[in-house]
Structures are given as structure tokens and as C-alpha cells.
C-alpha positions as CSV (number, residue, x, y, z in Angstrom):
1,S,-75.9,44.8,52.2
2,F,-78.7,42.2,52.2
3,G,-79.6,43.1,48.6
4,V,-83.2,44.1,49.5
5,S,-84.8,47.2,50.9
6,S,-87.8,45.3,52.3
7,E,-89.4,41.9,52.3
8,Q,-92.4,40.1,53.8
9,T,-92.1,36.5,54.8
10,S,-93.8,33.8,56.8
11,L,-91.6,32.6,59.7
12,P,-91.5,29.1,61.2
13,Q,-93.2,29.0,64.7
14,S,-89.8,28.4,66.2
15,V,-88.8,32.0,65.3
16,N,-90.1,34.0,68.3
17,D,-87.4,36.6,69.0
18,I,-84.7,38.5,67.2
19,G,-82.0,36.0,68.0
20,T,-83.9,33.1,66.5
21,L,-84.8,35.3,63.5
22,L,-81.1,36.1,62.9
23,D,-80.3,32.4,63.1
24,W,-83.1,31.6,60.6
25,L,-81.9,34.4,58.2
26,R,-78.3,33.1,58.3
27,Q,-79.5,29.7,57.1
28,R,-80.7,31.4,53.9
29,G,-77.0,31.6,52.9
30,G,-75.4,34.1,50.6
31,N,-75.5,37.8,51.7
32,W,-77.6,36.8,54.7
33,Q,-75.0,34.5,56.0
34,D,-72.2,36.9,55.3
35,E,-73.8,40.0,56.7
36,L,-75.1,38.3,59.9
37,A,-71.9,36.3,60.5
38,S,-70.9,36.2,64.2
39,G,-68.7,39.2,64.9
40,N,-70.6,41.5,62.6
41,S,-72.4,44.2,64.5
42,V,-76.0,44.3,63.1
43,R,-78.5,46.4,65.0
44,S,-82.2,45.6,65.0
45,A,-85.5,47.3,65.7
46,V,-89.0,45.9,66.2
47,N,-91.8,48.2,65.3
48,Q,-89.4,51.1,65.2
49,E,-88.0,50.4,68.8
50,M,-84.4,49.4,69.1
51,A,-84.2,45.7,70.0
52,T,-81.8,43.0,71.4
53,T,-81.5,39.3,70.5
54,E,-84.0,38.6,73.3
55,T,-86.7,40.9,72.1
56,P,-89.8,38.9,71.2
57,I,-91.4,39.1,67.8
58,T,-94.9,38.3,66.8
59,D,-97.0,38.0,63.6
60,G,-97.3,41.4,61.9
61,D,-94.2,43.0,63.5
62,E,-92.0,45.3,61.4
63,I,-88.4,44.3,61.9
64,A,-85.5,46.4,60.7
65,L,-81.9,45.3,60.5
66,F,-79.1,48.0,60.4
67,P,-75.6,47.0,59.3
68,P,-72.7,48.8,61.0
69,V,-71.8,52.2,59.7
70,T,-68.8,54.4,60.1
71,G,-68.8,58.1,60.4
72,G,-66.3,60.9,61.0
């Protein structure tokens, strides 16, 4: 868990897709670094559409991160 249900933030100009966003978030340390560590399967969506690391993001986009879940 990231410890927040939602957050608004200003991103550096170098953050322009999901992959660079995830890298930037990892640099925050703590839960962000742990939850987004390589090997963890975190899904993402941009404006309620499933996304990949190459999906571009722009100012005002809503980005959702989904940690892995198990079911049965």
C-alpha cells in the first residue's frame, strides 16, 4: 500500500509517460520505493484507461496505480 488514497502533485518536465512517472515515484523512497520495486506487478491507468509504461501522460491526467491482488 502506498499509504494514500489520492494525491495531486506537480511533476518535473522529464516525467512524460508512465515509466518515467514510476521511476520518479520510486525516488520518493519509503512505501513508494518498496511497492514499485522491480519485480512487483503494479498496473496503471491514465484517465480510466489501462496503460503501459510507454503510455504518455500530460498535465491534468488522472493516473491510477493498482497493486497486485490475489483471488480465489
